[in-house]
N, C-alpha and C positions, 0 to 999 in steps of 0.2 A: 777298931771294930767297924767304923764307918767305911773305911777303905776295903775291908774284907767283905762287907755286905755289898759294896759297889761292884765287886767281882761277879756277884750274882746278876746284877743289872747288865754287866758286860756280856755274859752268856745269853741272857734273855734277849738282848738287842740283836745279837747274831742269829738267834733262833728265829726272830721275826723276819729278818732279811732272808734267811734260808727258805722260809715258807713262801715269801713273795717270789722267789726264784722258781720254786718247784711247781707253781700253779699257773705257768704262762699260757697253758692251753685253755684256761678259764679267765682270760684277761679282764673281761667285763666284770666278773665276780670279784676279782682282786681289786679293781679300781672302785667298785661299789663299796666293798668292805673298807678299803683305805679311806674313802671319802667319809664314811660313817665314823671311823675311828677319829679322823681329824676334827669332824664336827663335834663329836663327844668330848674330845680333849679340850677344845676351845670353850664350849659352852658349860661343861660340867666340871672342869678341872682348872684350866688356866685363868679364865675370867673371874671366877669366884675368889681364887687365891690372889689375883692382882687387885681386886676390889678391897680385899681385907688388908692387904699390905700398903696399897697406895690409893686409898679412897678419899683423900683430902680434896675437897672441891676447889676447882680453879675456875673462877667466874661462873659459878653455879653448877659445874659439871665435874664429877670425880676425875682426878688425874688419870687413873687407870683406864677409864672409858675414853678420854681424849687420846691417849696413846694407842688404845685399841683401834679407834677410827683412823688414827695416823698410820698405824701399821698396815691396815687394809689399803689406804690410799697410796702409801709408798710402794707396796707390792704391785698395785695396779699401774702406777707410773713407771716403775722399773721395767715391768714386762712390756709396756707400750714402747718405751725407749729402745729396749733390746730388739723388739720386733721391727721397729723402723730401721734400725741398723742392719738387721738381717735382710730386709727388703732391699735396702740400698746395695747390698752385695749380691743381689739376684737370687735370693732364697725365699721368695714370697710363698706364703702358705705353709711353710714348714715350722715345726716347733723349734723354739730357741733353746739350745742346750744350756746356755748360761742361766736361764731361769730355773731349770732343774737343779743345777749345781748351787745356785743361790738359796733355793728352798732347802736343799739338803744341808747346806752350811748352817741355816737357821735351826734345823733339827739338831745338828751337832751342838750349837749354842744352847739349845733347850736342854739337851742331855747333860751338858756341863753344869747348868744351873740345877738340874736334878741332883747331881753329886754334891754340889755346894749345900743345897737344902738338906740332903741326907746327913752331911757332916755337922751342920748347924743343929739339926734335931738331936743328934747324939750328944752335942754339947749341953743341950737343955736337960736331957735325961734319957734313961734307957727305954722307958715306955714310949716316949715321943719318937725316939729313934726307930723302934720296931714298927710303929704305925707308918712313919714316912717310908721306911724300907719296903714295907709291903706294897705301898702305892707306887714307889719308884720301880721296883722289880717287875711288878705286874704291867704297868703301862709302857715300860721300855720295850716290851715285845711289839707294841704298836709303833713305837718310835723306829725300831729297826725295820719293820714292815713298810712304814711310810717313807723312810729315808731311801731305801732301795727302789721303791716304786716311783717316787718323785724323780730321782736321778735318771732312771731308765726310761720313764715315760717321755721325757723331753729329748730323747735321741742320743743320750750319752752312751759311750761304750761300756760294756759290762765291767771292764777293769775299773773305770771311774766310779761306777755304782758300788762295787765292792770296796773301793778305797773309802768312799764316804760312809758306807755301812760300818767299816772298821773304826773310822774316826768317831762315829756316833756311839759305838760300843765302848770305846776307850774313854770317852768324855766324862761319864759319871765317876770313873775311878780317879781321873785327874781332878775333877771338881771336889770330890770328897777329900783328896789329899791336900788341896789348897786350904781347907778349913783348919788344918793344923797350924797354918801361918796367920790367917786373918778371917774375919767374918764380914760378909757382904751386908751393907745396910738394908734393912727391910724395905724401905720405900724404893730404893734403887732396884731391888729384885722384883717388887711388885710392878714397877713401871716397865721393866723389861718383859715381864710375863704378859702384860696388857698389849704392848706393841707387837710381840711375837704372835699372840693370839689373833690379832687383826690380820696380820700377814698370812697366817695359816688358814684362817677362814676364807680369805680371798682365793687362795689356791684350791681349797676344797670346793667352794661354791662356783667359781668361775672356770676351773680347769678339770679337776678330777671327776666330780659328779656329772657334769655335762658330757664328758668323754665316755664315762661308763654307761650312761643311759642312752646316749645317742647311737653308739656302735651296736648295742645289744639291749634294747628296751624291754627286757623280760622281767617277769615278776620276781624271779630269783635274784636279779640284780638289786631290785628295791629291798628285798628281804635281807640281802647282805649289808646294804647301807644301814638299815634299821638295826641289824645285828651288831654292826660296828659301834653304833651309839650305845646300844644296850650293854656291850662288853665294857665300855668305859664307865658307864653308870654303875655296873657291878663292882668294878675296881674301886671307884670312888666310895661306894657304899661300904665295902669291906674295910677300906682304909679308915673311914670315919668311925 
């Protein structure tokens, strides 16, 4: 059942990527909405789940929060190192394609964890499985949208963006299938979600939203950002 439901997440992820491709003439709106989705996923979905699963304090601070800050800093350092390397090769001022691919790969990892969570929920019971399935299928639209946007934003070819989109779509199916063999420890899953949330927040706050509002600082762009957050809030509320 979990694998069958994950096929719905597969289709929803592809739908999100398709929408991201079709609205290229409204790039600032796409980026604004993507930034809002990412902010909503981090603050309303990933971080609460991480705190619940890995909230054990480490020297007075919950482990999930430490990993959250660590993910933010690692994303910042990695982007800086890649940018320095790019400058050394005479490409100063250009976006670094590897950053986009790294971010998209993280989205693939997140989608894989979605599938694992889906499979684990169905192991607990049917009602739990349906609730998690609703959340996964709904927000995988945002995952597909963000995966394609992140890859293409950093100058990667359309072929690579589509490849990462397909990988993100397939990941929940693979993740759900793996739960037939083993179950991921809850604390490990929570730690990963915290770390990934920090990295995703960095990309949203330092890259996506500044790009959206700098190139086209219109009220419609801001409304798209708020709409992205609101969409995730709606998804989380329905799932709860």
